C-alpha positions, 0 to 999 in steps of 0.5 A, a space after each residue: 835203433 830209436 823207439 824200439 826199445 819196447 815203449 809203444 806210442 797210442 797216438 799217431 799223427 797219419 799224413 799222406 802224402 802225393 810223394 810219400 817216397 821223398 817224404 820218407 827220404 826228407 824225414 829220414 835222412 833230413 830230419 833223423 827218422 828212422 824207417 820201421 817198415 815200408 809197404 807198397 802197393 803193386 804200382 808202387 805207391 805207400 800203402 803203409 810206412 811207419 816212422 819213427 823217432 826217440 818214443 814216437 812215430 808217424 804213418 806215412 801214405 801215398 794219396 791217390 792210393 784208395 781206401 777210405 782213409 785216403 777219399 776222407 783225406 781228400 783236400 785236407 791240409 797239411 798237418 802239424 806233428 811236433 816231435 821231441 828231440 834231445 839236442 836242437 840245434 844238432 836236428 836243426 843243423 842236420 835239416 838245413 844241411 839237407 835243405 829243409 825249409 826252415 820257418 823258425 830256427 831253433 828258440 828259447 821259448 819262455 816255457 822252457 823248451 828250446 824249439 825249430 820249426 820247418 815246412 816239408 816237401 809236401 807243406 805239412 809244420 813240423 815243431 822239434 823242440 826239447 819240451 816233453 809233456 809228462 802225460 798221467 794215468 
C-alpha cells in the first residue's frame, strides 16, 4: 500500500471541507490516494482523516467540527497541493474518468517535470507531476 514503507513525511498539508466525506471519496477514487485513517465525531463529521500518496500524506477534516484549527481556518481560501506521481498520464486519465475538473492537461515543463493541475470538489488546487526535489539534510 502506498505510503506504508516506513518513511514518514515531515510536512502534512491540512484541508478542511464542508463535505469531507465527498472529498475523501474523490481523492481516493479519482486521484489515487489511499485512506490511512478516518475518525468521525458522534454526529458523523470527519474530525480527522489521513490520506497517503507515495511518501506523502494529507490530513482532512470537516468544516464546522469545532476546535481551534477549525476556527482559524474559517473563511480561508483554497489551498494548493503538489503531489509526486510516477505516471502523470495514467493518473490524469483516472481523474478524467471520475469527472475531476482539469485546469491544465499533462504538460512537459521546462524544468523537466511532466504535470497536470486539477480542482477538487471544494475548489482546492491539486498539481500532480514527476518533479520530486531532492531534500538534503
